[in-house]
C-alpha positions, 0 to 999 in steps of 0.5 A, spaced: 241 110 884 243 115 878 249 119 880 249 124 874 249 130 878 253 135 874 260 137 876 258 144 877 252 147 881 248 151 876 242 154 879 239 156 872 239 149 870 235 146 875 230 152 878 226 153 872 225 145 871 222 144 878 218 151 878 214 149 872 214 141 875 211 144 882 205 148 878 204 143 873 203 137 878 199 142 882 203 139 888 201 145 893 194 145 891 189 144 897 182 141 895 176 143 898 175 138 904 171 132 902 170 134 894 176 130 892 177 124 896 183 121 892 186 128 892 185 129 899 191 133 903 193 131 910 188 131 915 192 134 920 190 141 923 189 147 918 195 152 917 192 157 912 196 164 910 192 169 905 198 172 901 197 180 901 195 181 894 200 185 890 197 190 885 196 188 878 200 193 876 206 191 880 213 187 879 217 183 884 221 188 889 225 186 894 220 187 900 215 182 896 221 177 896 222 178 903 215 177 905 214 171 900 220 168 903 218 168 910 211 166 908 213 160 904 218 157 909 213 157 914 208 154 909 213 149 907 215 147 914 207 146 916 206 142 910 212 137 911 209 137 919 203 134 916 198 140 917 193 141 912 196 147 908 193 152 904 197 159 901 192 163 897 195 167 892 191 173 888 192 180 886 189 187 887 185 191 882 189 197 885 184 202 883 188 209 882 194 205 880 191 201 874 187 207 872 193 212 872 197 207 868 192 206 863 191 213 862 198 214 861 197 209 855 191 212 852 194 219 853 200 217 849 195 215 843 193 222 843 186 221 847 183 221 854 178 217 858 173 222 858 173 222 850 173 214 850 167 214 855 167 210 861 165 203 858 170 203 853 175 206 858 173 200 863 174 195 857 181 198 855 183 197 863 180 189 863 184 188 856 190 191 859 190 186 865 189 180 861 195 182 857 200 185 862 196 184 869 199 179 874 206 179 872 208 179 879 204 172 880 208 169 874 215 171 878 212 168 884 211 161 880 218 162 877 221 163 884 217 157 887 212 160 892 208 154 894 201 157 893 195 153 891 194 156 884 188 153 883 185 158 888 188 164 885 183 170 885 183 177 883 179 182 887 174 184 881 173 177 879 165 176 879 165 171 885 169 177 889 164 182 886 158 179 889 161 179 896 163 186 895 156 188 893 153 184 899 158 187 904 156 194 902 148 193 902 148 190 908 152 195 912 147 200 908 141 197 911 144 196 918 145 204 918 153 203 917 154 206 910 151 213 909 152 219 904 154 226 906 158 232 904 164 233 908 172 235 908 176 230 904 183 229 902 182 231 894 187 229 889 187 234 883 191 229 879 187 223 880 181 227 881 178 223 887 178 223 894 183 219 898 183 216 905 187 219 911 192 213 910 193 215 903 196 222 904 204 222 906 206 228 909 213 232 908 216 238 911 215 244 907 219 251 908 213 255 906 210 262 909 205 265 913 201 271 910 198 276 915 192 279 911 188 285 914 181 284 914 177 291 914 172 292 920 165 294 918 162 299 923 155 299 925 153 304 919 156 299 914 162 303 912 169 301 913 172 304 920 179 304 918 181 299 923 183 292 921 183 285 924 189 281 921 189 274 920 195 269 918 194 263 913 199 258 909 194 258 904 192 265 902 188 263 895 183 259 900 181 266 903 176 267 897 172 262 900 172 265 907 165 266 911 167 268 918 173 270 922 174 266 929 177 269 935 177 266 942 172 269 947 177 271 952 182 274 948 182 281 951 185 284 944 179 283 940 173 284 946 171 290 942 170 286 936 165 281 938 159 281 934 162 286 929 163 284 921 169 284 917 169 286 909 173 280 905 179 283 902 179 282 894 172 279 894 168 285 898 163 280 902 161 281 909 163 276 914 162 276 921 167 275 927 165 269 931 167 267 938 170 260 939 174 257 944 178 252 939 182 258 937 189 258 939 191 265 943 198 264 941 198 262 934 199 267 929 195 273 930 190 270 934 185 271 929 183 265 924 180 265 917 174 260 917 173 257 910 169 251 911 169 248 904 177 247 904 179 246 911 177 240 916 177 244 922 174 250 919 168 245 917 167 243 924 167 251 926 162 252 920 158 246 923 158 249 930 156 256 928 151 254 922 156 257 917 155 256 909 160 253 905 163 256 899 167 251 895 172 255 890 176 250 886 174 245 881 176 237 881 183 239 878 184 245 883 183 251 879 179 256 882 172 256 879 166 261 878 166 263 886 173 266 885 171 272 881 177 275 878 181 269 879 177 264 876 180 259 871 187 260 875 191 254 878 191 254 885 198 256 886 198 261 880 192 264 884 196 264 890 201 268 887 196 273 884 192 274 890 198 276 894 201 281 889 194 284 889 193 284 897 200 288 897 198 293 892 192 294 896 196 295 902 192 289 905 198 285 906 201 286 913 207 281 913 210 275 910 214 270 915 218 264 914 214 258 916 215 250 916 209 246 916 207 239 914 204 239 907 200 233 905 201 229 898 198 223 894 201 217 896 200 215 889 202 221 884 205 225 889 201 231 888 199 236 893 193 234 896 187 239 897 182 239 903 175 240 900 168 239 901 165 233 897 159 229 897 162 222 899 160 215 902 162 213 909 162 207 913 160 209 920 166 205 923 165 205 931 161 199 931 166 195 927 172 198 930 169 196 937 169 188 935 176 189 932 179 192 938 176 187 943 179 181 938 186 184 940 185 186 947 181 179 949 187 175 945 184 172 939 189 175 935 196 176 937 201 180 934 209 179 933 212 183 935 208 185 940 209 192 940 204 193 934 198 191 938 199 197 942 200 201 935 194 198 932 190 199 938 192 206 939 189 207 932 183 204 932 181 207 939 182 214 935 179 212 928 174 216 924 169 214 919 172 211 913 171 215 906 170 209 902 168 212 895 173 214 890 172 218 883 174 213 879 172 209 873 176 203 875 174 199 881 167 196 884 162 201 882 158 203 888 151 199 888 147 206 889 142 209 884 139 216 884 132 218 882 131 225 879 124 224 880 124 224 888 131 225 889 132 219 893 137 213 893 136 206 892 141 201 894 140 194 892 144 187 891 141 187 884 141 192 879 134 195 880 129 197 874 125 202 878 126 207 884 125 203 891 121 210 893 117 212 888 117 207 882 120 211 877 124 208 872 129 214 871 135 211 875 142 213 874 147 209 878 153 213 882 159 214 878 163 213 884 167 206 885 169 203 892 176 204 895 180 198 893 181 197 901 174 195 902 174 189 897 181 187 899 179 188 907 173 182 905 178 177 902 179 173 909 171 171 908 170 172 901 176 167 898 172 162 902 165 163 899 162 168 903 156 170 903 154 164 900 155 160 906 150 154 906 150 147 908 152 144 902 157 150 900 161 151 907 167 146 907 172 151 905 170 156 910 169 151 916 176 148 914 180 154 913 177 160 917 179 163 921 186 163 917 192 161 921 197 167 920 198 174 916 205 175 914 205 183 912 209 189 913 207 195 917 206 200 912 199 196 911 197 195 918 192 200 918 190 200 910 189 193 910 190 189 917 185 193 921 180 193 916 180 186 915 179 185 922 173 190 922 170 187 916 172 179 918 169 180 925 163 183 923 161 179 917 163 172 919 159 173 926 153 172 922 156 165 919 153 159 924 158 154 926 158 147 923 154 145 929 149 151 928 151 154 934 153 162 934 160 164 932 164 167 938 168 173 937 174 168 937 172 164 931 170 170 927 177 174 927 180 173 920 186 170 922 189 168 929 196 171 928 199 177 925 207 177 924 209 184 922 216 183 918 221 188 918 224 192 912 229 190 907 235 196 907 241 196 903 248 194 905 249 201 909 242 200 912 239 206 908 232 205 905 232 203 898 229 208 893 229 210 886 232 217 888 238 214 892 239 209 886 240 204 891 234 199 889 236 192 889 232 188 884 231 181 886 230 178 879 237 180 877 240 178 884 236 171 883 239 171 876 246 172 878 246 167 885 240 163 884 233 163 888 236 159 894 242 163 895 237 169 895 232 166 900 237 163 905 240 170 905 233 173 907 232 168 912 239 168 915 237 176 917 230 175 918 228 176 926 222 180 929 223 187 929 229 188 926 230 191 919 235 187 914 241 190 911 241 186 904 248 185 902 250 182 895 257 179 898 253 175 903 248 172 898 255 170 894 257 166 901 250 162 901 251 161 893 258 158 896 254 154 901 249 151 896 255 149 892 258 146 898 252 141 899 252 140 891 259 137 892 257 133 898 252 130 894 256 128 888 261 125 894 256 121 897 253 118 890 260 117 888 261 112 894 254 109 893 256 107 886 263 104 888 259 100 894 254 098 889 260 095 885 263 092 891 256 088 892 254 093 898 247 097 898 244 102 902 239 100 907 233 104 904 228 102 909 232 108 913 231 113 909 225 118 910 225 118 917 230 121 922 236 116 923 238 112 929 245 108 930 246 102 934 250 103 941 257 100 938 257 104 932 263 109 931 263 115 935 262 120 929 256 116 927 253 116 934 255 124 934 252 126 927 246 123 928 245 126 935 247 133 932 242 132 927 237 131 932 239 137 936 239 141 930 232 139 928 230 141 935 233 148 935 230 149 928 223 147 929 223 151 936 226 157 932 220 157 926 215 156 932 218 163 934 219 166 927 226 166 928 228 165 921 235 167 922 236 162 928 233 157 924 237 158 918 244 159 921 243 153 925 242 149 919 248 152 916 252 151 922 250 144 922 251 142 914 257 146 913 261 145 919 258 138 922 256 135 916 261 137 911 267 139 914 267 134 920 263 128 918 264 127 911 272 127 912 271 122 918 267 117 914 272 117 909 276 112 914 270 107 914 268 107 906 273 101 905 270 097 898 276 093 898 275 085 898 278 084 905 274 090 908 268 088 913 262 089 908 257 090 914 261 096 917 262 099 911 254 098 909 253 101 916 257 107 915 254 108 908 247 107 910 248 112 916 251 117 911 246 117 906 240 117 911 243 123 915 244 127 908 237 125 906 234 128 913 239 134 912 236 135 905 229 135 908 231 140 914 234 145 909 228 144 904 223 150 906 229 155 906 232 152 899 227 148 895 230 148 889 237 145 891 234 140 895 229 137 890 234 136 885 238 132 890 233 129 894 230 126 887 237 123 885 238 120 892 231 116 890 234 114 883 228 118 880 223 114 884 222 118 891 216 116 896 213 123 894 212 127 888 216 132 892 221 133 898 216 139 900 211 133 901 216 129 905 216 129 913 220 134 916 225 132 921 223 132 928 228 130 934 228 124 939 231 126 946 233 118 946 237 119 940 241 125 943 247 121 945 250 126 950 257 122 951 258 121 944 257 129 943 262 130 949 267 125 946 267 128 939 267 135 942 274 133 945 277 130 939 275 136 935 278 140 940 285 136 940 285 136 932 283 144 932 289 145 937 294 141 932 292 144 926 293 151 930 300 149 932 302 146 925 300 153 922 304 157 927 310 152 925 309 153 918 308 146 916 306 145 909 298 143 908 299 136 905 305 134 910 303 129 915 307 130 922 308 126 928 305 129 935 307 127 942 301 126 947 301 126 954 294 122 956 296 120 963 290 122 968 294 120 974 300 125 972 300 132 976 300 135 969 295 132 965 287 133 967 283 128 962 279 122 965 280 115 963 274 115 959 276 121 955 283 118 954 280 112 952 276 116 947 282 119 944 286 113 943 280 109 940 279 115 935 286 116 933 285 114 926 280 120 926 286 125 929 291 122 924 287 124 918 284 130 920 290 133 924 295 131 918 298 127 924 303 121 921 304 118 928 302 119 935 307 117 941 305 117 948 310 121 953 310 122 961 309 128 965 317 128 966 318 129 959 313 134 958 316 138 964 323 137 961 322 139 954 318 146 954 321 148 947 317 143 944 311 148 945 306 143 949 299 146 948 293 143 952 287 141 948 281 140 953 285 135 957 291 132 954 298 135 952 300 135 945 306 137 941 307 137 934 314 135 932 317 139 926 323 141 924 324 145 917 330 148 914 330 155 913 335 159 909 336 165 914 338 170 909 332 169 905 328 169 911 331 175 914 330 179 907 322 176 907 321 178 914 324 185 913 320 186 907 313 184 911 315 189 917 316 195 912 309 193 909 306 192 915 309 199 918 306 203 912 299 200 912 299 201 920 301 208 919 296 209 914 290 206 918 292 210 924 293 217 920 286 216 917 283 214 924 286 220 927 283 224 922 276 227 925 274 230 919 274 223 916 271 219 922 265 224 921 264 223 914 266 216 913 260 211 913 260 206 919 262 200 916 268 203 913 270 206 919 269 199 923 273 195 917 279 200 918 279 199 925 279 191 924 285 192 919 289 196 924 288 191 929 290 185 924 296 189 921 299 190 928 298 183 930 302 181 924 307 186 925 308 183 932 309 176 929 314 178 924 318 182 929 318 176 933 320 171 928 326 176 925 329 176 932 328 169 933 333 168 927 340 166 928 345 171 927 348 170 920 
């Protein structure tokens, strides 16, 4: 074995090398089954994950790294268990986000997309994507994500574009896509319709304006009476076509059938009766503007009212607004309110808090607006998607999200899928000016399907980004081109096994994948030609919704707060493995993570601990080789076992390893990343490094008089347990474990990567309960001795004798003969780890006669540490007096702050908790110092 690991662990020195190696060697590629037999992966059960495609404009943030860490742990774990594993990466074209970014670039160059024209602008976006797009995938490669890079996709790739067009045409042919004028959420900045899910509502302190509408008499003249309406958007009154009242409202019974004069405009509008109107809200009279409010639109449909659109695409008043034409909507609002007040038609202004919708992308206030758009008639697709979850074909973790999903799905509205953008999948619909009909086709038509005219114009709209990404579970495996010769991927990997994603895209993406997946996969026959059931049509079997990554104070990260943690910077500081382990150690279903850099620093120390353990082991392997002793390599790569007469520590560490493997595998089965990580940490740091490595030093005797067989057995157990432990840790810390694992095998390991080796599986027969219990007793005694030494202030390196009562027959001791034998057989362990120079047996009478020795019970036997130290009484009194003064001052300060109600109300919770802990610890130190001072002899 070459054992040239550098003295200091430096993640930057190894991570780039292995990240590049994994990609270059295509270690995580999963060939199409049967396509490349020489490179065929494991033939076990398939485990497939589709990476939620990040936007092509994006860079890695902490949420991405958290999601990718969880997915990568599961992928590596399944791969090492022998599953046929596939993790598919890709990026989303992100219509609005990408178009906005490129538009900003060309604006800075002094031009606009309108001046460039559609064709040149789209080419400019493709050029941007070739040069700058996909940066996040490069970051994923650097961080070691074990995806199949050969299968990387982009949602506007030609192959996926075919699938998108096919899906649109099929739904259209099935009567499930239609075009109509409806109220949509319009973003004046992006100049496109956006879905309900893309609107973010913020509470806004605004006003409720009460406007007087003159009542018109039968003679066509104003009667002098007014009907007052209340509105939060007075500018929309320019498009009013009626005022609605409740038919049972006694206040307005006399106005049934009457007409009103629209202020500022002069148009006569009717008073209509509708039970939808609230008797309690505002004045009980509602202005009706069908082109600018969804409820008003529904009213207009019921009462056959016209719709007057008063705004253009940029939310400026159009020609329908008369004197207000050309004004921005908010400027028009101010002028309209001023004009109403001047005409004595403003009855009042009241403060009013309401939720105002903003575009999630650019934060512009959204304008409800009547617009001609394309929609999916969603209910038939939703019905399948609801059944898929209710019938148990898709499982959600945490389970509460199934209820959230079903609640949304059971109240779903038709999906507006058209966007007024230039970047995206252009809708495959052509308008004919001759017959005014629409041709929808899979291939670009040369003539109208209805009248034969060749004067066709394609729709300028593109599809909602989520339409194409919703098809990914089927499209990445070849749909719609699923033939007998081209179906191996679909049969092997669909449905995918798991989706790991965040709650924020549960409706945007997860629900739409379920709807579209169930709908289109249903048409794909099973390999035997039978009809595909709903259970086999779902896009994935499980959905794991991960939590949010918050800052150390559990605040949501935001640029505004200035508390955003850049994962790339943290990785540069502590290494990828430490960051991954930090995230995993806190990842539990349904629990947000409070990311703390101090914790990452701790796991960087953990990596260093393992590195130093490797260096110690390699040093001893080299020394053994010089003495003619070699590790039995046949034991490597599997789970270690030991013979019955092996030393206690060997039997114990092997049993602990098997128990740890059992716990880790169970934890990962249940997505308890935190339990898995912490179990490995406790084993590696505690059992292996702190205990076993120290004990095994007793067995590594390379002298000429040593028993070589025993030394070889001890060394083989040490190396085989360490090698298996690395495999256990590998999914969590892939870089560190790869580096050390290759070194173990002298650069010629049995597989190209530790990630392709076998994951440790426990064997119940290897769990030796007697050895574990015996070692527990030995450890308890050693811990007891260490504690007593600390109380006596024994110097760290000084060995001291101990007195022990082992006798189980006495009226004091309580250990069984079997346990006593374990102690006596392992005195060398007790002496080494307890810094004990000798052990002297005593009887119960001696123990009773010498209470001043401070006898303590350690799980059975009684032990006393024999130590007398020479004390300079004067110097000790001076030291203790100073310590007491310091502790009293610190305690008084802590009590003063904790007694300050103002401080407690303002201070963060972690500060208060830290102060309470400090007070408690200081009080204990003060009591000990006072007791020590009182115990000093006079002088």
